C-alpha positions in Angstrom: 0.0 0.0 0.0 1.3 3.4 -1.0 1.8 5.9 1.9 1.5 9.5 0.9 3.3 12.3 2.9 1.0 14.9 4.3 1.4 18.7 3.8 -0.7 21.8 4.7 -2.2 24.3 2.2 -2.7 27.7 3.8 -4.5 30.6 2.2 -3.8 34.2 3.2 -7.3 34.4 4.7 -6.2 31.8 7.3 -7.9 28.8 5.7 -5.9 25.6 6.3 -6.4 22.3 4.5 -4.4 19.1 4.9 -3.5 17.2 1.7 -1.5 14.2 0.6 1.6 14.7 -1.6 2.0 13.0 -5.0 4.7 15.4 -6.3 8.0 16.9 -5.2 8.0 17.4 -1.4 9.1 20.9 -0.9 7.4 24.0 0.6 6.3 26.6 -1.9 4.1 29.7 -2.1 2.3 31.6 -4.9 -1.0 32.8 -6.2 -3.8 30.3 -5.8 -6.0 30.0 -8.9 -8.4 27.4 -10.3 -9.0 25.8 -13.7 -12.3 24.2 -14.6 -11.1 22.1 -17.6 -12.0 18.4 -17.6 -8.9 17.5 -19.6 -5.6 19.0 -20.8 -3.5 19.0 -17.6 -0.2 18.4 -19.5 -0.9 21.5 -21.6 -2.1 23.6 -18.6 0.8 22.6 -16.4 3.3 23.7 -19.1 1.5 26.9 -20.0 3.8 29.8 -19.1 0.7 31.9 -18.2 0.5 29.8 -15.0 4.0 30.8 -13.8 4.1 31.5 -10.1 0.7 30.0 -9.4 -0.7 27.1 -7.3 -3.1 25.6 -9.7 -6.4 24.1 -8.3 -8.0 21.5 -10.7 -11.8 21.6 -10.2 -12.3 18.4 -12.2 -12.3 15.7 -9.5 -9.9 13.0 -11.0 -6.4 14.0 -12.1 -3.8 11.7 -13.6 -6.0 9.0 -15.1 -4.5 9.4 -18.6 -0.9 9.9 -17.5 1.5 12.1 -19.3 2.6 11.8 -23.0 6.2 11.6 -24.2 8.4 14.4 -25.2 8.4 13.8 -29.0 9.6 16.8 -30.9 8.5 18.3 -34.3 9.7 21.6 -35.8 12.0 21.9 -32.8 9.1 21.9 -30.4 7.6 19.2 -28.1 4.4 18.0 -29.7 2.5 17.3 -26.4 3.5 20.3 -24.2 3.1 24.1 -24.3 6.7 25.0 -23.2 10.0 23.3 -22.3 9.1 22.8 -18.6 6.3 22.6 -16.1 5.4 26.3 -15.3 3.0 26.1 -12.3 4.5 26.3 -8.8 2.2 23.5 -7.5 -0.8 21.4 -8.4 -3.8 20.8 -6.1 -6.3 18.1 -6.9 -9.2 16.3 -5.3 -8.4 12.8 -6.3 -5.2 11.4 -8.0 -4.4 8.0 -9.5 -1.1 6.5 -10.4 -3.0 3.9 -12.5 -3.1 5.8 -15.7 -4.5 4.3 -18.9 -4.1 6.0 -22.4 -2.5 4.9 -25.7 -0.3 8.0 -25.6 0.8 7.8 -22.0 4.5 7.6 -21.2 4.6 8.1 -17.4 2.4 8.9 -14.5 1.6 12.5 -13.6 3.2 12.1 -10.2 6.5 10.9 -11.6 6.6 13.8 -14.1 6.0 16.3 -11.4 8.7 14.8 -9.2 11.2 14.9 -12.1 10.5 18.6 -12.5 10.5 19.2 -8.7 6.9 20.5 -8.7 4.8 19.9 -5.5 1.4 18.5 -5.8 -1.4 17.6 -3.3 -4.6 15.6 -3.5 -7.2 14.6 -1.0 -8.5 18.2 -1.0 -12.0 19.2 -1.6 -11.2 21.4 -4.6 -14.8 22.4 -5.2 -15.0 23.9 -1.7 -11.6 25.5 -2.2 -12.8 27.0 -5.4 -15.9 28.4 -3.7 -13.6 30.2 -1.3 -11.7 31.7 -4.2 -14.9 32.6 -6.0 -16.3 34.5 -3.0 -13.1 36.1 -1.7 -11.1 36.3 -5.0 -7.7 34.9 -6.0 -5.3 35.1 -3.1 -1.8 34.1 -2.0 -1.3 30.6 -0.6 1.5 28.3 0.5 2.1 24.6 0.9 4.1 23.6 3.9 6.1 20.4 4.3 7.8 19.5 7.5 7.0 22.8 9.2 9.2 24.7 6.6 7.2 27.9 6.1 8.1 29.7 2.8 5.8 32.7 3.7 3.2 34.2 1.4 4.3 35.7 -1.9 2.5 37.7 -4.7 4.0 36.7 -8.1 2.2 39.7 -9.7 4.7 42.0 -8.1 7.5 40.3 -10.1 8.3 40.5 -13.8 7.2 36.9 -14.5 7.5 37.5 -18.3 11.2 37.9 -18.0 11.4 34.5 -16.3 9.5 32.6 -19.0 10.5 34.3 -22.2 13.3 33.0 -24.4 16.7 34.6 -24.0 17.7 34.4 -27.7 16.3 34.8 -31.2 15.0 31.5 -32.6 13.5 30.8 -36.0 11.0 28.1 -37.0 9.7 27.1 -40.4 10.9 27.9 -43.9 8.2 30.0 -45.4 8.7 33.2 -47.4 6.2 35.1 -45.1 7.9 36.2 -41.9 6.0 36.7 -38.6 8.0 38.2 -35.7 6.8 36.8 -32.5 7.4 38.7 -29.3 7.7 35.9 -26.7 6.1 37.0 -23.4 5.6 33.3 -22.4 4.4 31.9 -25.7 2.4 28.6 -25.8 4.1 26.3 -28.4 0.9 25.6 -30.2 0.8 29.2 -31.4 4.1 28.6 -33.1 2.8 25.2 -34.5 -0.2 27.0 -36.0 2.0 29.5 -37.9 4.5 26.9 -39.1 1.7 24.5 -40.3 0.5 27.4 -42.4 3.8 27.8 -44.2 5.0 30.8 -42.1 8.6 31.5 -40.9 8.4 32.5 -37.3 11.1 34.7 -35.7 10.8 34.4 -32.0 12.4 37.1 -29.9 12.7 37.9 -26.2 10.1 40.0 -24.5 12.3 43.1 -24.3 14.0 42.7 -27.7 14.4 45.7 -29.9 13.1 44.3 -33.2 13.2 47.5 -35.2 16.1 46.3 -37.3 14.5 43.0 -38.3 12.6 42.6 -41.5 9.2 41.0 -41.1 5.7 41.0 -42.6 3.5 40.7 -39.5 3.9 41.2 -35.7 2.6 38.8 -33.1 2.5 39.4 -29.4 2.1 36.3 -27.3 0.4 35.3 -24.1 2.2 35.3 -20.8 1.9 35.5 -17.0 1.4 38.2 -14.5 0.8 42.0 -14.5 1.2 43.5 -18.0 2.4 46.8 -16.5 5.6 45.0 -15.6 6.5 44.8 -19.3 7.4 48.5 -19.8 10.1 47.7 -22.4 7.7 45.7 -24.5 5.1 48.4 -24.2 7.6 51.0 -25.5 8.4 48.9 -28.5 4.8 48.3 -29.3 4.0 52.0 -29.1 6.4 52.6 -31.9 5.0 49.7 -33.9 1.4 51.1 -33.6 2.6 54.2 -35.4 3.2 52.0 -38.5 0.8 50.1 -40.7 2.2 46.6 -40.2 -0.4 43.9 -39.3 -0.4 43.0 -35.6 -2.1 40.2 -33.7 -2.0 39.9 -29.9 -3.2 37.0 -27.7 -4.0 37.1 -23.9 -1.2 39.2 -22.4 -0.5 40.4 -25.9 -4.0 41.9 -25.9 -3.3 43.8 -22.7 0.2 45.0 -23.8 -1.1 46.4 -27.0 -4.0 48.1 -25.1 -1.4 49.7 -22.8 0.7 50.8 -25.8 -2.4 52.3 -27.4 -3.1 54.4 -24.2 -5.8 52.2 -22.5 -5.5 50.9 -19.0 -5.7 47.4 -17.4 -6.8 46.1 -14.0 -6.6 42.9 -11.8 -9.7 40.6 -12.1 -11.1 39.3 -8.9 -10.4 35.6 -9.8 -9.5 35.7 -13.5 -10.7 33.6 -16.3 -9.1 30.1 -16.3 -11.1 27.5 -18.1 -11.7 25.8 -21.5 -15.4 26.9 -21.7 -15.6 30.7 -21.6 -18.3 32.1 -24.0 -17.5 35.3 -25.9 -19.5 37.5 -28.3 -18.1 39.0 -31.4 -19.5 42.5 -31.3 -21.5 43.6 -34.3 -22.6 40.0 -34.9 -24.7 37.4 -33.2 -21.7 35.0 -33.2 -21.0 33.5 -29.8 -17.9 31.3 -29.5 -16.5 29.0 -26.8 -12.9 29.8 -25.8 -10.0 28.6 -23.7 -8.7 31.3 -21.3 -6.0 31.8 -18.7 -5.4 35.3 -17.4 -5.8 37.4 -14.2 -5.9 40.9 -15.7 -8.2 42.6 -18.2 -8.5 45.8 -20.2 -10.6 48.7 -18.7 -13.2 49.1 -21.4 -13.8 52.8 -20.4 -10.2 53.6 -21.2 -10.1 52.4 -24.8 -9.0 55.2 -27.2 -11.3 56.5 -29.8 -9.4 55.0 -32.7 -10.0 51.5 -31.3 -13.1 49.4 -30.7 -14.0 46.4 -28.7 -13.8 43.2 -30.8 -15.1 40.6 -28.3 -16.8 40.6 -24.9 -17.1 37.9 -22.3 -20.7 36.7 -22.0 -20.3 35.7 -18.4 -19.2 39.1 -16.9 -19.1 41.5 -19.8 -15.3 42.1 -19.6 -13.3 43.0 -22.7 -12.1 40.1 -24.7 -10.2 41.9 -27.5 -9.6 45.1 -29.5 -9.7 46.0 -33.1 -8.2 49.2 -34.7 -10.7 51.1 -36.7 -8.3 51.8 -39.7 -5.2 49.6 -39.3 -4.8 45.8 -39.7 -4.4 45.3 -36.0 -6.6 43.1 -33.6 -6.2 41.4 -30.3 -8.0 38.7 -28.3 -7.9 37.9 -24.6 -8.6 34.2 -25.1 -6.5 31.4 -26.7 -7.4 30.6 -30.3 -4.5 28.1 -30.4 -6.8 25.9 -28.2 -4.3 23.7 -26.4 -6.1 22.4 -24.6 -9.6 23.7 -25.3 -12.1 24.3 -28.1 -11.1 25.3 -31.6 -13.9 27.7 -32.3 -11.6 30.7 -32.8 -8.7 29.1 -34.6 -9.8 31.0 -37.8 -8.2 34.2 -36.2 -4.8 32.9 -37.3 -6.0 32.9 -40.9 -7.6 36.4 -40.5 -4.2 37.7 -39.3 -2.4 36.0 -42.1 -4.8 37.5 -44.7 -3.9 40.9 -43.3 -0.2 40.0 -43.6 -0.5 38.8 -47.2 -2.4 42.0 -48.1 0.3 44.1 -46.5 3.0 42.2 -48.5 1.0 42.6 -51.7 0.7 46.4 -51.2 4.4 46.7 -50.4 5.2 44.8 -53.6 3.1 47.2 -55.7 4.9 50.1 -54.2 
């Protein structure tokens, strides 16, 4: 019979919950957030947008289909969204080592231990989520062997600098060149571009890309407070003065908004699920989206030359912007859909149509 070591999860409001460890046994602290997805934990755990967070899985059973292998295509792992596990810890209701799936390579517990990521189960995650829904996202800590790491707020750090690449990397061999500002990019975004015949030039979050030739600019997702990325915002402000096509996702939405002169704010508990409904304004089109963010654009601060593109049908928050005259748009959700629904995957094609039109116009001139 397997014996699991016990540890204590403590929230900053004083809530204490005892759980059993199935990951790395080390005390840790961070922001406690929840995810409502039924599947996709290998993708969620490797999503850089979760950096610095203790992730609560509301779906009751975790680990039943194990973890896939690290097979690589186009220089990227096929089954993961970055090169490492990004969460600070995982919290689950029930966990099983007895995984069963044709693609499974190892158990979730073994994978977490290899990456030195703590994980607890035996916790009523529905009750824990209710606390977070009522009081809002808060700091928390997991304590092993009475070693108290103290509370920490990762949003006071520049998390983007920790998850971004530190060098320029190219993917694909296409003639059309998209420059990707990596603020914590999910790898499936790169896969979408490469599969469409695009050359992707991935640069660090603070890179001055003004001397690089490209046909379209993409700003990636990423973790934390967008106002920490002041260097990125300065570069984007210059880019917005040009006519080059731009597409921003998640944190990229917020960074472009700040560069345009809008403001952002911290959401009470964020949007972190694979089933968030959004409405495309000006149409009756409602779409189901995958989301993972803790900040949003203040709709009242949007400049007059921009308009809201999508809104969240649950709480009415901004879900994207569109420039009124330039080929620039952003979305707060994840059209790369890994994991999650593929309703909005067409936005990559919309962006690339803008890019091709920009190239054609330049060729004529």
